[in-house]
N, C-alpha and C positions, 0 to 999 in steps of 0.2 A: 400436556405432560412435558416437563422440562427434561433436559439431558441428565441432570442430577437424579431426577425421579426414575428415569429409564434405567440408568446404571444401578440404582438402588434395588430395583426389582431383579437384577441379574447377578447379584454378588455370589449366589450359591451355584451358579452355572459354570461347570468345568467340562473339559474334554473327557469323553468316555462316560458321561453321566446322563446320556439320553436327552440332551438339550442342545439346541442350535447355537452357533456362534452369534453373540449379541453385537452384530455389526453396527458401526455408527451410521446414523441416518440424518434426516432433516432435523430431528430432535437435538442433535449435537450442536445446532446453530440457533436454536430457539430457547429463550430464557424467560422465566416468570418475572413479572415486574417487581422491582424492589419496593417501589412506591408509585403512586399516581397523583398527578396534579392537574386539575382541570381537564380530565379525560386523557391526558398525555401520560403514557407509561414510561417510567424511568427504569431501564434494565441494566444488566451487567455490561454489555458492550458500551452503552452510554457512559456508565461509571468509569470504565477503563479509558475511554476517550477523554473524559474530563480530567481524570487523575493524570493521564499522560500529558495533557496540555499544561497542567500546573507543574508537573515534573520537569518538562522542558524549560518553562519559564524560570523555575527555581534553579536549574542547572546553569542557565545563561546568566541569571542575576548573580549567582554565587561566583561565576567565573569572571564577569566583566564589571560588576558594581564598583570594585576598587582595583582596576588593572594596575599591574606592576611592570616596570621596565624589564625586570628579570622575573618572568612568569613562574607561578607555582604549578604544581601538577595539574590541577583542575583547569586553570587558565590555559595551560599549554595544550591540553586535550581539546578544549573549546575552540581555541585559535586554529588548531590543526584542522578541525572539522569545518570551521568557517572558511579557511583558506582553500580547503578542498573544493567546496562549492563555488567560491569566488573565482579561483583560478582554473580549476578542473572542469567546471561546468559553464558558469556565466561568461568568463573571458574566453574560454576555449570555443564555445559555440557562438557567442554574440559579439565578441570583441569588446571594445571599450563601452559600447552601447549597453552592454549587459550590466554595468555598474548600477544603473537605475533600478534594476530588477533583482539585485542581490537580496534585499530583505524578503521578497516573495519566494525566491528560490531556496534560500536558507530555511525559511519557515516550512515550506513544503517538504524539503528533505528530512528535517528533524521530525516533523509530525508524522509523515508516512512511515518512517523508520520506527518511531515509537509505537504506532498502531500495530505494526508487524511484530515488534519485539515482545508484545504481551503473550505471544504464543509459547514462549519458552520461560516466562517468569513464573515461578511457583505460585500456587493458589489461583492466579489469573488464568494462565494456560489457555488463552484464547486470542487468536489474531483478530483484532477489531476490523481490519480491512477484509476479512473473509465474509463480512456482511456487506452486500452490494451497495447499500445506502451510503456508506462512508466513501468508498472510491468514487461513486457517482457524484457525491457532493463536492469532492475535491476536483473532479473533472469539470464540474460546472463552474467552479471558481476559475479554473484555467481557461475554459472556453469563453467566459464573459470577459476576462482580461485580454485574451487573444483577439476577440472581436473589437473590443474598445480600442486597443492599440492599433489595430488594422485601419479602422475608420478615422481615428484621430490623426494618424500619420499621413494617410492618403486621401482623406475626404470620402464622401459617399461613393462617387463614381470610381475614384481611384481604388477604394477599398474593394469594390466589387471586382474590378479588374485584377487586383492583387490576389483575390480568392479564387477567381474562376478562369482567368485568361493568362496563362503563362506565356512569356514572350519568346521570340525567336523561332516560331514554328510556322509552317505553311498555313495560310488562312483557311483552306478547306478543312483542315484537321480540327479546327476549333468547333465545328458543328458537332463533332463527337466528344471532343475533350472538355469543352466548357461545362456541360452538365455533369460529367464525371468528376471534375475538379470541384464543382459546387457541392455535390453530395459528399465527396471525400472530406473537404475542409469544414463544411458546416455540420455534418452529422456523424461521419465515420470516425473522425479524429477524437472527439470527446467520448464516443462509445468505446472505441478500442483502448483509450487511455484508462477508462474505468475498469473494463472487463479484464485487461491484462493484469492489473494489480489484484483484483478480486479473485480471478481464476487461480493464480499462483498461490495465494495465501489459503484459499479454500482447499485446493488439492493437497498442499503441504499439511494442513491441519488434519484432513481426512487420513492421510497416510500415517501420521504419527498416532492418531487415535486407533487405527486398525491394529498396529503392532503393540500399542500399550494395552489395549483390551485383550489382544491375543496372549500377551504375557500372563495376564491373570487367568484367562480362560484355560490355558494349557497346564496350569498347576494342578496338583492333586495326586499325580502318580509319578513314578520314577521316569518313565518314558516321556510323560507330559512335561516334567520339569526340565528335561533336556531340550525339548522344543521351546519351552518358555525362556530358557537361557538364550537361545539363538534369537528369539523374538525380542528380548530385552536389548541384546547387542544391536539389533537392527534399529530399535527405537533410539538408542544413543547415536548411532551413525546418522539417522535421518534428522535428529535434532541439531547435530552439528552442521549438517548440510543446509538445514532450514535457516540457521543463523546467517549463512552466506547469502541465501536467497532473499532474506529479509532486507539486508543492506543493499543487495543488487537491485531489488524492485524499487527501493526508495531512490536509488541513483537513476534508474531508467525513467521513472516518473518525472524526476526533476530535469533530466536531460531532454526528454521529449517536450516538456513545458518550455525550456529555453529555446529549443529548435522552432517551436511554433511561434514564439515571440520574436525570434530572429527573422522569420519569414514575414511576420506582421510589420516589421520595421523597414522592410525592403520597399523601395519606390515602385509603384505600379508601372508596367511597361506600356 
């Protein structure tokens, strides 16, 4: 049963009508396949991710295909966002070494932000990053890049030292610290990178759903309409707040990526 089907069964359910509140559940994150190719189902989150990718490419192409010395509005916005990532993240975290990773960081920032933005776009109204597969896939890209840069910069032995043996500490402490650093850098970092993005978008979507459904559920009586008005106002407030969280999570994801890459570029002690 899809979320659309679940809500369709509950349209006549209102407060004071002897029916329970149709709270959002796991069905709010499961969608029937739009079509299937070779046993692979193509659903709404996949469609949104694909459309989002083309939207980003179209935006950047329109802004930079024919750049002008005196930029137009679109080019000005694109340049501002690019400079925000280049100066505010790459250069701020990694220094001049960050210039080599600007394409990756810009791509991550725009893509994560776009996945999040779908939550407030009419008709779509679903944050793709609230499906754990997408944050996990992005975290895997970051982890592979992080590992590659670490061992390419320091070699195999130096890479292991970079990951597991922080310098400047008394030798006996390494007996305890080395396995902790190994687990943290190899397993915990990609896990938390994915879960942080997923959990924030999942929770935000659930909250907006609760108040949106509650607005409809409370209609039908004068007293219920008063409650519904308050619930609708809360929906608007949460939506505005979610817009801030969407951009913030894209920023945090990109900053953490830059931080990991900066550490990967450090010489092993």
